[in-house]
N, C-alpha and C positions, 0 to 999 in steps of 0.2 A: 828749445823753446820756440813756439810758433807765435809771431806777433800779429795782432789783429787791429784794424781801424774800423770804427763805426762812423758812418756818415749820417748825421742827423740825430740830435739828442732830444727828440720828442717822445711821444708815448712809446712807440715800438723801440726806438733806438736806446732809451734809457732802460727798457725792458730787457734788451739784448745784454747790456752790461750787468744788469741785475741777475739774469739767469746764469751767465758765465761765472759771476763771483759767488753766488749762493751755491751752485751745484759744482763748484770748481773740481773737487776731488773726483767725482763721478764722471764729469766731462773729460777730464784729463786722462783718466783710465781708459775711457772708450775711444778717445782720440789717439791714444798711444804716445801721446807727447803733451807737454805742458803748454796750455794756451794762455796768452796774456793780452789784454787790451791795452795797446800802447797809445793810441790816439782816439779822440772823439772830436769829430769835425762839426762845428756849429757856428752861426753868425753871432750867437749870444754868448755871454759869460755866465757861469753858474756859481756865484760866490756862496761858500758854505757847503756846496755839494761834495760828497766824498771823493769824487773823481775830477774835481775842477782842475787839477794839475795836468790832466790828460787832454784838456780841451785846447784845440787849435782852430784858427780861422782861415788858414790858407791850405788849400787841397794839395798844392804842390809839395808841402812837407810830407805828406803821406805818400804821394805818388813817387817821390824821389828817394824815399827811405827803402833801401834794399831788404831791410829786416822785415817789412810788412809783407806777409804772404797772402793774407786773406782780408777782404774788405766786406763789411756788412752795410749794404745800401738801404737805409730806412728813411730816405728823404721824402719819397712819394713824388708823383708828377713826372713829367718828362725832361724838364729843364731845371737845374743843370744835371740831373741824375744820369741822363743818357750820355752826356760828354764825359762825366766823371767815370762812369762804368766802362765805357769804351777805352778811355785812356788806361785804366787799371788793367784790363784784360790784354791790351796790347803790350803792356809792361810785364805780362805773365803772372799778374796777381789775381787770384780767384775772387769771384764776387758772389755773395749770398744776398738775396733781396726779398723784401716783402712787397715790392712795388708792382702791383698788377697792371697798372696803366702802361708802365714801361715794358713789361714782359709781353703784354698783348700787342703792343705797337712795334717792338723791335726784337722779340724773342729769337727768331731764326738767325738774324745777323749777329747778335751777341753770343749766341751758342756757337756759331761758326768761328768767330774771332777767338773765343776761348780755346776751341779745338786746335786752331792753328798755332796758338801760343802755349799749348800744353798746360792749361789751367782750366778752371770750371766756372760756368755761370749756372748757379742753382737758385731755385725759385719756389721751394716747398711752401712758403708762407704766403705766396701771392694769391692763392685760390681759396683755401679753406681755413685760413688762420692756423690754429693748432691742430686741424684735422690732417692726418697724413693721407694725401691723395696723389701727389705728384710721384712719390716713390712707387706705390702700388702699380700705377700706370706704366712706369718706366722699367720696373724690375719684377714685381710679384706676378703681373698679369701678362708677361711676355709670351706665354704659350696660347694666349687667347686672341681671337679676332673681336675686338671691342666694337659693338655695332650700336650701342645706345648709351647715353649718359644723361641723367636727370638730376638736377640738384636744387636744393634750397640754399642759395649762395650768399644771401645778404641778411644779416642778423636784424638790421633796422626794420626792414619791411616785414620780416617774419614776426618780430615783436609786435608790430602795429596790427598786423592781421590776426595774430593770436588774441590780443586784447579786444579787438572788434568781435571776434568770435565768442569769446567768453562773456563779455560784458554788454554786447549789443550797442557799442558805441559807434559814433560815426568817425570817418577818417581824420578830419581836422582836428577833432577833440584828442584823439589818441596821438597823433603826430605832435601836438603841443606838449603832451605829457612825456613822450619819448625824448623830446629836446630838452625838457627840464631835467630829466634823468641822465642826459648825456649819451642816450642811445642813438640819437639823431643830430646831425650837424644843423647849425643855424640856417644854412642853405642845403636843404635835404634832397635836392634835385637828383644828384648822382645815384642816390639809394632808391627814392620813390618812383623815379622814372625808369628804373631798371638798368641804367648805364653800368653801374658797378657789376651787377650780375652778368651783364653782357660781356664784359671784358674777361671775367672769370671763365665763362663757358667757352669763350673764344680759345682760351689757353688749354682747357681740358679737351676741347674738340680737336685742336691741333696735335696734341699728344696722342689722341685716339686715332687720328688719320695718319700721323707721321708727316703731315704736310701743313701748310699755313692756312688757317681759317681766320680771315680778317673780320675783326669785330664790327667793322663798318657794314659788312654784308649780312649781319644777323638782325632779323626783325625783332624789335624790342618795344615793349609796351609795359608801363608801370602800373601802380595800384591806385592812382589818385581818383579813379572813377568807381572804385569799389565802395559800396554803402552798407549800412547796417542792414537794409532790406535784402541785400544780396545774401547775407549770412542767414536771414530767416529762412530764405528758400533752400539754402544749402543744408540747413539742419533738418528741414523737412524731408530732404532726400538722403539723410545720413552721410553727408559730405561736409567738407570744409573748403575754404579758399586759400590757396597758397601761390606765391609768386615762384614759378618754376623756370629754370634755365635748363634747356634740353637740346640734344643733338641726336640725330638718327642717321645711320648709314643704311640706306635701303636700295632695293633694286630700282626704285624710281629716282634716285639722287640722294644727295646729302642734305638734310634739312636741320636748321638750327634756329631757335628762337627763344626769346624771354617774354613771358606773359603771365597773368593770373590764370589759374586753372582751378576748377572744381575737382577735388579727389575724394575717393570714398574711404571709409573708415578701414577697409581691408588693405589699403596701400601703406606700406611701411613709412612713407613720407608724411602720412596724416598726423602721426604722433610727434612730429618734430616741431617743437613750439618755442615761444619766447625768442631769445637771441641765439638759439642753437641753429646749427646748419647741418646739412647732410647731403652726400653725394651717392646716388644710386647708379650702379654700373651694371651693364649687361654684356656678357661675353658669350660667344657661340658654344663654348664647351662647359664653362663654369655655371652659366646662367646668371642669376642676380646675386650682387654683393652690395653692402651698403656701408658707408664710412660716415661716422657721426661724431659731433663734438662741438666745441666752441669755435665759431668761424671767425671771431674777431677778438679784440681786446688785447691789452698791453702783454701779459705774460704768455697767454696761448700762442699769439703770433710770434713773439720773441722766441719762444721755445722752438718753433719751427725753423726760425732763422739759424738758431744755434745748432739744430740737428744738421743743417746744411754745412755749417762751419766744421763740425765733427767729421762729416763726409769728405770735405776738402782736405782736412788734416790727414786723413787716412790715405788719401790719394794724391799726394804731392807729386807734381810732375806728370800726372797721368790724367787724362780726360775721362770723366764718367760719361758713359753713352747716354744720349738723349736724342730720340728720333723725332726731329721737327725740322723738316726741310723747308727752304724758302718758297718752294713752288705753291702757288695759291690754289685752294680747293674751290671748285665751282659750287657755290651754295645754291641749292634749288629754290626756285620761286615758291614763296610760302603759299601762294594761291593754289598750288597743286596738293598741298597737305590735306589729309582727310581726318575728320573727327566729328563728334557730336557737339552741339552748342546749347548752352542755356541762355534763353532770351527773355527780356522783359519789355513789354510795349504798353502803350496807354490803352485803357479799357475799350475805347472807341475804335481801336485798330484790330480788335479780335478777329472779325470776319476777314479782313485783308491779310492778316498773318496766316489764318487757316488756309486761305486760298492760295497764298504764295508758297507755303511750306507743305501743304498736303498733309502727310502723315506726321503728326506731332503728339507729344505727351504733355498734357497740362500739369502745372504744378500750382497748387492753391494754398496760400497761407492766410487768406482772409483780407487781402488788400483789395478793396473794391475799385479802386481807380486805375488798376492795371490788370494786364493779362500776361501770365508767365508760362513758359513751356520749354520742353527739351526737344531738339530736333532729331532726325535721324542722322546717320553718318553722311557728311557732305564735305566736299572740298571747300577750302576757305573762299575760293572764287565763287563757286555755286552759292555758298551761304550769303556772301555779300550782294550778289544779284538778287536773291530771294528777299533779302532784308530790304533792299531798296524798293522792291515792288510792294512790300508790306508797309512802307512809309517810315522806315527807320526804327529806332528802339530807344528805350530808357537806358538800357545796358545789355551787354551780352558777355558771357564768360565761356571760355572753352572748357570742354570736359576731358579730363584725363581718362584714357581708355583703361 
């Protein structure tokens, strides 16, 4: 029997226990051994809970129990999760986590500690919730040189943008509704400003490169400036607006960013709506592949954590290979990236915009107090210079090639 401890009995932690208990027969068969949740660590008590007898408040009880072989870290944040995880790995206990913040900040270090102590640090649930994406990058696509990843990696922002698109509503109105439904936190900054997606694309980019892509180096822009008017223009062009997290390994350098983009109906990510997520991967031999599903939520995320538990159970005393070295990747200046832009300026800026940008394609939806257009392909730096000459803008959105 393999004994397991769960750190944090919140949404995901309670889901992990539920998945293990509900699917016990199948999980044990796939693991090749019986799995048992021995401890649940939390500051709180849970009177009346079916598993209240397993709850402990002192982490040392878990750390010092030689029977505990696998720990599920579902606490979130870096403190005390980092210290607990490091101590567990040093003791030879494998750790399975859903904690994207910790993985993005300390992934290479924790993977190396696990390797040195013949155990594992696995994090399938940290990026796409229930979507399998870490394993495909580590195992299934090992014959490929992955040179591009584009993802819709945050269910909250995708829900908000989908509602704005379908109902013509403004951002603040839909955000309030998302908070009421529990899709958005009371403080939604991490989601709507793109920070959550930034950490996730940092993890995927690191696995793509085999080296460390620091999330602090990734240009990040949220969705707070997107309005109902932007979607009117998008529909006129047979497009929609999505918050995309992307990385590209090109001859000109490694580029990574998070920002709203207009994408066409022909692109597979166009149809990813509501709280669903998707990761679109390009390999030099395979071409394009896409991984789609629920990117968050109690049971989808917990399912991914438990899949890592099964993997650890199958590989006791062995380290599962994960290519993510501590060497930092030099992320190229976003100013050198090239693309088309959609721009809205005030009506009295029309002549200045035409003079500054030269060749452009007007987009008209009948809003008389503004002038909207699509540029030719420009570098971000060139675009910013031309926009300054035109006198600024109401809004601008990048175009997906």
